[in-house]
Structures are given as structure tokens and as C-alpha cells.
Residue frames as a rotation matrix with the C-alpha (Angstrom) as fourth column:
MET 1
-0.832 0.291 -0.472 -20.90
0.101 -0.758 -0.645 -75.14
-0.545 -0.584 0.601 19.84
SER 2
-0.242 0.850 0.468 -24.50
0.969 0.191 0.155 -74.37
0.042 0.492 -0.870 19.02
ASP 3
-0.842 0.057 0.537 -26.09
0.048 -0.982 0.181 -71.08
0.538 0.178 0.824 18.10
ILE 4
-0.368 0.729 -0.577 -28.71
0.891 0.100 -0.443 -69.62
-0.265 -0.677 -0.687 20.42
LEU 5
-0.265 0.415 0.871 -31.27
0.361 -0.795 0.488 -66.92
0.894 0.444 0.061 19.66
ILE 6
-0.661 0.100 -0.743 -31.71
0.701 -0.272 -0.660 -64.46
-0.268 -0.957 0.110 22.52
THR 7
-0.057 0.712 0.700 -34.88
0.523 -0.576 0.628 -62.40
0.851 0.402 -0.339 22.56
LEU 8
-0.773 -0.200 -0.602 -34.93
0.620 -0.442 -0.648 -59.39
-0.137 -0.874 0.466 24.87
LEU 9
0.240 0.856 0.458 -37.98
0.730 -0.470 0.496 -57.28
0.639 0.215 -0.738 25.67
SER 10
-0.687 -0.604 -0.405 -37.04
0.727 -0.561 -0.396 -53.83
0.012 -0.566 0.824 26.88
PRO 11
0.400 0.727 -0.558 -39.11
0.663 -0.650 -0.370 -50.90
-0.632 -0.222 -0.742 28.07
ARG 12
0.660 -0.093 0.745 -38.83
0.646 -0.435 -0.627 -48.17
0.383 0.896 -0.227 25.42
ALA 13
0.936 -0.287 0.201 -37.09
-0.346 -0.852 0.393 -45.85
0.059 -0.437 -0.897 27.88
LEU 14
0.386 -0.823 0.416 -34.15
-0.259 0.336 0.905 -48.30
-0.885 -0.457 -0.084 28.03
GLU 15
0.951 0.113 0.286 -33.88
0.208 0.450 -0.868 -48.92
-0.227 0.886 0.405 24.28
GLU 16
0.681 -0.730 0.054 -30.64
-0.419 -0.449 -0.789 -46.99
0.600 0.514 -0.612 23.69
ARG 17
0.122 -0.640 0.759 -28.94
-0.971 0.081 0.225 -48.32
-0.205 -0.764 -0.611 26.84
VAL 18
0.490 0.120 0.864 -29.77
-0.127 0.990 -0.065 -51.91
-0.863 -0.077 0.500 25.93
LEU 19
0.985 -0.124 0.116 -28.67
0.131 0.119 -0.984 -51.40
0.108 0.985 0.133 22.33
ASN 20
0.438 -0.873 0.212 -25.35
-0.764 -0.486 -0.425 -49.92
0.474 0.024 -0.880 23.45
ALA 21
0.121 -0.367 0.922 -24.78
-0.788 0.529 0.314 -52.78
-0.603 -0.765 -0.225 25.91
LEU 22
0.713 0.216 0.667 -25.48
0.131 0.894 -0.429 -55.38
-0.689 0.393 0.609 23.23
LEU 23
0.935 -0.354 0.033 -23.27
-0.049 -0.221 -0.974 -53.69
0.352 0.909 -0.224 20.62
GLN 24
0.219 -0.886 0.407 -20.37
-0.925 -0.322 -0.203 -53.70
0.311 -0.332 -0.890 23.08
THR 25
0.518 0.065 0.853 -20.73
-0.531 0.807 0.260 -57.44
-0.671 -0.587 0.453 23.74
ASP 26
-0.596 -0.768 -0.236 -18.16
-0.722 0.385 0.575 -59.83
-0.350 0.513 -0.784 22.30
GLY 27
-0.885 0.161 0.437 -19.63
0.263 0.948 0.182 -62.34
-0.385 0.276 -0.881 19.90
VAL 28
0.244 0.966 -0.087 -22.56
0.456 -0.193 -0.869 -60.20
-0.856 0.172 -0.487 18.76
ALA 29
-0.694 -0.539 0.478 -21.97
0.638 -0.151 0.755 -59.68
-0.335 0.829 0.449 15.06
PHE 30
-0.799 0.531 0.281 -25.38
-0.241 -0.711 0.661 -58.18
0.550 0.461 0.696 14.37
LEU 31
-0.732 0.652 -0.198 -28.79
0.519 0.346 -0.781 -57.87
-0.441 -0.675 -0.592 15.95
SER 32
-0.531 0.641 0.554 -32.24
0.358 -0.422 0.833 -56.64
0.768 0.640 -0.005 15.14
SER 33
-0.831 0.371 -0.413 -34.69
0.314 -0.299 -0.901 -54.48
-0.458 -0.879 0.132 17.04
THR 34
-0.599 0.718 0.354 -38.31
0.295 -0.212 0.932 -53.65
0.744 0.663 -0.085 16.52
PRO 35
-0.674 0.482 0.559 -41.03
-0.732 -0.535 -0.422 -51.78
0.096 -0.694 0.714 18.41
THR 36
-0.598 0.506 -0.622 -43.52
0.269 0.857 0.439 -54.16
0.755 0.095 -0.649 20.00
ALA 37
0.006 0.671 0.741 -46.40
-0.804 -0.438 0.403 -54.28
0.595 -0.598 0.537 22.47
LEU 38
-0.913 -0.300 -0.275 -46.34
-0.059 0.766 -0.640 -56.36
0.403 -0.569 -0.717 25.67
HIS 39
0.094 0.989 0.119 -49.58
-0.626 -0.034 0.779 -57.90
0.775 -0.147 0.615 26.86
GLY 40
0.576 0.294 -0.763 -50.39
0.242 0.830 0.502 -59.72
0.781 -0.474 0.408 30.08
LEU 41
-0.599 -0.799 0.041 -48.16
0.239 -0.228 -0.944 -57.72
0.764 -0.556 0.328 32.41
PRO 42
-0.245 0.503 -0.829 -49.41
0.967 0.070 -0.244 -57.09
-0.065 -0.861 -0.504 35.95
GLY 43
0.528 0.616 0.585 -51.52
0.674 -0.723 0.153 -53.94
0.517 0.313 -0.797 36.08
ASP 44
0.884 -0.188 -0.428 -49.38
0.237 -0.610 0.756 -52.38
-0.404 -0.770 -0.495 38.80
THR 45
-0.157 -0.982 0.103 -46.39
0.601 -0.013 0.799 -52.33
-0.784 0.187 0.592 36.42
LEU 46
-0.206 0.174 0.963 -48.24
0.942 -0.233 0.243 -50.33
0.266 0.957 -0.116 33.75
THR 47
-0.986 -0.028 -0.163 -48.64
0.060 -0.978 -0.197 -46.58
-0.154 -0.204 0.967 33.48
GLN 48
-0.232 0.964 -0.128 -52.17
-0.075 -0.149 -0.986 -45.20
-0.970 -0.219 0.107 33.38
SER 49
0.101 0.271 -0.957 -52.04
-0.933 -0.308 -0.185 -44.78
-0.345 0.912 0.222 29.60
GLU 50
-0.767 -0.415 -0.489 -50.75
-0.560 0.805 0.195 -48.34
0.313 0.424 -0.850 29.18
GLN 51
-0.786 0.559 0.262 -53.61
0.152 0.587 -0.795 -49.61
-0.599 -0.585 -0.547 31.34
VAL 52
0.125 0.848 -0.514 -56.07
-0.471 -0.405 -0.783 -47.82
-0.873 0.341 0.349 29.05
LEU 53
-0.033 -0.226 -0.974 -54.36
-0.997 0.079 0.016 -49.21
0.073 0.971 -0.228 25.93
GLY 54
0.869 0.387 0.307 -54.12
-0.442 0.887 0.134 -52.68
-0.220 -0.253 0.942 27.42
HIS 55
0.703 -0.710 0.041 -50.43
0.677 0.652 -0.342 -53.10
0.216 0.268 0.939 26.64
ALA 56
0.538 -0.646 -0.541 -46.99
0.044 -0.620 0.784 -51.68
-0.842 -0.445 -0.305 27.36
LYS 57
0.917 -0.325 -0.230 -44.81
-0.309 -0.215 -0.926 -50.29
0.252 0.921 -0.298 24.60
ALA 58
0.522 -0.774 0.358 -41.47
-0.061 0.385 0.921 -52.04
-0.851 -0.502 0.154 24.35
THR 59
0.302 -0.518 -0.800 -38.56
-0.949 -0.086 -0.303 -52.80
0.088 0.851 -0.518 22.05
GLU 60
0.880 -0.035 0.474 -37.76
-0.037 0.989 0.142 -56.37
-0.474 -0.142 0.869 21.07
PHE 61
0.109 -0.915 -0.389 -34.10
-0.981 -0.162 0.107 -57.18
-0.161 0.370 -0.915 20.44
ARG 62
0.945 0.099 0.310 -33.03
-0.056 0.988 -0.145 -60.43
-0.321 0.120 0.939 18.76
LEU 63
0.225 -0.916 -0.332 -29.50
-0.972 -0.186 -0.144 -61.67
0.071 0.355 -0.932 18.36
VAL 64
0.963 -0.020 -0.268 -27.79
-0.004 0.996 -0.087 -64.95
0.268 0.084 0.960 17.62
THR 65
0.131 -0.953 0.274 -24.61
-0.963 -0.188 -0.192 -66.02
0.235 -0.239 -0.942 19.38
ASP 66
-0.188 -0.219 -0.957 -22.95
-0.135 0.971 -0.196 -69.28
0.973 0.092 -0.212 20.29
ASP 67
0.680 0.662 -0.316 -24.12
0.159 0.288 0.944 -70.99
0.716 -0.692 0.091 23.46
SER 68
0.011 -0.752 -0.659 -20.77
0.945 0.223 -0.240 -70.55
0.328 -0.620 0.713 25.24
ARG 69
-0.804 -0.340 0.487 -21.33
0.261 -0.939 -0.225 -66.78
0.534 -0.054 0.844 25.36
ILE 70
0.108 0.985 0.136 -24.81
0.219 -0.157 0.963 -66.92
0.970 -0.074 -0.233 26.89
PRO 71
0.401 0.106 -0.910 -23.86
0.898 0.148 0.413 -67.07
0.179 -0.983 -0.035 30.61
ALA 72
-0.592 -0.696 -0.406 -21.53
0.748 -0.662 0.044 -64.05
-0.300 -0.277 0.913 30.43
LEU 73
-0.762 0.361 0.537 -23.99
0.155 -0.703 0.694 -62.05
0.629 0.612 0.480 28.33
LEU 74
0.286 0.947 -0.147 -26.92
0.374 0.031 0.927 -62.72
0.882 -0.320 -0.345 30.64
ASP 75
0.169 -0.317 -0.933 -24.80
0.983 -0.020 0.185 -62.03
-0.077 -0.948 0.308 33.72
SER 76
-0.845 -0.533 0.047 -23.66
0.534 -0.832 0.149 -58.69
-0.041 0.151 0.988 32.28
LEU 77
-0.460 0.759 0.460 -27.23
0.028 -0.505 0.862 -57.67
0.888 0.410 0.211 31.39
GLN 78
0.393 0.591 -0.705 -28.47
0.709 0.293 0.641 -58.77
0.585 -0.752 -0.304 34.83
LYS 79
-0.243 -0.583 -0.776 -25.90
0.934 -0.357 -0.024 -56.56
-0.263 -0.730 0.631 36.56
GLU 80
-0.967 -0.218 0.134 -26.60
0.251 -0.907 0.338 -53.52
0.047 0.361 0.931 34.40
PHE 81
-0.577 0.806 0.133 -30.40
-0.406 -0.424 0.809 -53.79
0.709 0.413 0.572 34.19
VAL 82
-0.750 0.296 -0.591 -31.47
0.612 0.649 -0.451 -55.34
0.250 -0.701 -0.668 37.51
GLY 83
-0.375 0.706 -0.601 -34.98
0.621 -0.290 -0.728 -54.18
-0.688 -0.646 -0.330 38.41
CYS 84
-0.739 0.003 -0.674 -35.52
-0.358 -0.849 0.389 -52.38
-0.571 0.528 0.628 35.08
GLY 85
0.305 0.946 0.113 -38.13
-0.413 0.238 -0.879 -54.73
-0.858 0.222 0.463 33.62
LEU 86
-0.190 -0.437 -0.879 -35.84
-0.979 0.149 0.138 -56.21
0.071 0.887 -0.457 30.96
ARG 87
0.484 0.424 0.766 -37.12
-0.452 0.870 -0.197 -59.69
-0.750 -0.250 0.613 30.04
PHE 88
-0.287 -0.631 -0.721 -35.44
-0.957 0.163 0.238 -62.40
-0.033 0.758 -0.651 27.98
TRP 89
0.656 0.236 0.717 -35.61
-0.267 0.961 -0.072 -65.94
-0.706 -0.144 0.693 26.69
THR 90
-0.438 -0.830 -0.345 -33.29
-0.755 0.131 0.643 -68.14
-0.488 0.541 -0.684 24.69
THR 91
0.738 0.657 0.157 -34.10
-0.403 0.614 -0.679 -70.48
-0.542 0.438 0.717 21.84
PRO 92
-0.164 -0.805 0.570 -31.88
0.233 0.530 0.815 -73.02
-0.958 0.267 0.101 20.10
VAL 93
0.213 0.130 -0.968 -31.15
-0.849 -0.466 -0.249 -72.17
-0.484 0.875 0.011 16.46
MET 94
0.552 0.077 0.830 -31.59
0.118 0.978 -0.169 -75.23
-0.825 0.192 0.531 14.27
ASP 95
0.009 -0.527 0.850 -30.13
0.989 0.132 0.072 -73.65
-0.150 0.839 0.523 11.14
SER 96
0.662 0.181 -0.728 -29.01
0.116 -0.983 -0.140 -70.25
-0.741 0.008 -0.672 9.92
GLY 97
-0.293 -0.785 0.545 -27.14
0.814 0.094 0.573 -68.67
-0.501 0.612 0.612 7.07
GLU 98
-0.139 0.182 -0.973 -27.29
-0.351 -0.928 -0.124 -66.11
-0.926 0.324 0.193 4.34
PHE 99
0.562 0.359 0.745 -28.78
0.576 0.477 -0.664 -66.59
-0.594 0.802 0.061 0.86
LYS 100
-0.158 -0.721 -0.675 -26.12
-0.229 -0.638 0.735 -65.60
-0.961 0.270 -0.065 -1.64
């Protein structure tokens, strides 16, 4: 099995719901989250203040899990967050560990 990094971009309004969903997922030992700004979104998806700022406020979640868990995790998120603007991508993890 290989590790995969999943990056999720969530509208700020969904931050707690997404966090709770991820924390309840088997195989997620830990994750990180950080406030971020999304650029390049279609103008009709932005609020008026976001159009003025030129970006949408979002939360970026990152977690590493083994590749066998990816289909179930993405399916679960799709069912819970369909149409909510949650975006994702996956990236192979070449190496990981902890410096002790």
C-alpha cells in the first residue's frame, strides 16, 4: 500500500462540518487545516465582498492515508457535501515520517 496526501479546499462556512467528517473517518490518524484564499473561481460563485477582494476565503485540509482508503473517503465526502463547493485533489506521498 502507498500513502496518499489528500488536499481539500472547503468554504469557511463548512469548516467544522468537514473537520468533523474527517475526524470520524477510519484511517485518518491526524490532519492539518489552515485558512487560505482561493483565486480563479468563476465570478458567479463569489459573494460581492469576495469579488471586490478578488478571492474566496476557504480552509485547506491536508491528511495522509493509505491508497486503499481513498475511494471510500471520497465517496463519503461526495455524499455529504454534494453541491457545497468542496474541492479536492490527491498526491502520492514519496516519503514520510517523524524526526525523533
